[in-house]
C-alpha positions, 0 to 999 in steps of 0.5 A: 682666065686671061679674058676675065683679067683683061676685062677687070683691067679695062674696068679699073682703067675706065673707073680711074678715068672717071675718077680723075675727071670727077676730081678735075671737075671739082678742082676746076669748079672751085678755082672758078667759083673763088677765082683761086688762080689767075694769069701770071700767078706763082703758086706755091704747092705745099706737099706733106707727102700725104694723099691729099697734097699729092692729088692736089699737085697732080690735078693742078698739073693736069689743069695747067696744061689746058687752062686758058691762063698761064700760071707757075707751080712750084712744090715745097715740103717742110722737113720738120726733122721727125725721127725716121722721116724718109728724106729722099721720097719727095725729092725723088718723086718730084724729080721724076715728074719734072716739078721744080721744088725745094725742101725747107729744113726746120726742126719744129719737131723738137720745139713741139716736143719741148713745149707741148706737155706729154699726152696733149695734142701737138697738132695746133702748135705744129700747124702754126709753126708750119704755117708761119714757115711756109707763109714767110717762104712764099713772101720772100720768094715772090709766090702770090698764092699758097695751095694747101691740100685740104678737101671737103671732108677737112672743111666739114670736120673743122666746122664741127670742131669749131661748133663742138669745142670752139664755140664758133661757127666757122670752117676752112674757107676755100680762099683766105687772105692771111692775117698779115695781108701778105699771102693768099691761101687757096684750097683747090680740093675744097669740092673734092671728097676724101674717099675719091682722093684716097682711091685716086692716090691708091690708083696712082701709087703715090709714095705716101709718107705717114705723119708719125707725129700726128698719127701716134696720137690716139683719140684726137678730136679731129679723128673722132669727128672724121669717123663720125662724118664717115659713118654718116656718109655710109648710113645717110648718103647725101648728108655730107653734100647737104652740109657742105651746101649749107656753108655756101648758103648762109643766112645771117639774119637767122643766126644770132651774131650781132656783128653780122646782122643788125638786129637792134634796128629791126622793127615792125614794118608794113612792107612784107619781106620778100626774100628767100627766107619768106617764100612768096605766097600764092595769090590765094594765100595773100588774098584778103577776105572782104571785111566783115560788117560790124554789129552796127552795120558798118565795116570795121576798118581796124580788122582784116582777115588772112586765110579766114583768120581775124587779124586786128590792125589797130 
């Protein structure tokens, strides 16, 4: 019995090491691909008390110890004065791991409850208020990067929400310059799967704080889309990976946005297109069949053949 328990414990430990390496690699690749963190950066790490932000902070601290550049991490939490919010949890945790932090107290809960009609979704207003407070704090305190805990699944959910309900083809970028140009937002977990983050948070026993304001709203559009993505992930392994790859492989000429591609100037050209949208044909495909003599016995210069098909040139 003891042997089986020890074996199970060893297996769990090994799996946790593999999981941590996978998350660390994903965060490291995202940071490198988008140049998220540079030497001397002061990074404001936004903590909500959920699994995502805890994991983000933990992985960033791990990378900080071995990174070739020096950067500062400072944690911040916005206490929105939600009823029953356990104010001691985050301060106790951050003190225990030695991370400098500040708790910002702003009663956005009352604002949301007063402004949003009963039965309506509070997420949009709540996130805008929270974002404005955090952006202002970062600017006034000299932080040049703001780290948010959105992961790959969040990005895909946002893509589908905008397509289904917003009429736009956009998601959450891994790196973003705020509208006023004062803040650079980074999402280090952009390459990380939610199921990996959930497993990691459970294994590390982070003191999770539930969001009662959002969690009490049934049938949220984001929740419905998230459930759909999770169902796809189970039924069609690899689909979410392919969808995320599509976000990094955009072809504006194959969409319909005239602001992204100059469709009006397109015209016929004798020069063939040689880009990835039209794969290069092999020599056999592009070889022309000798001109067929016309009834008069002379070659018709206005006719050529492609794959044996007559093509008029005039």
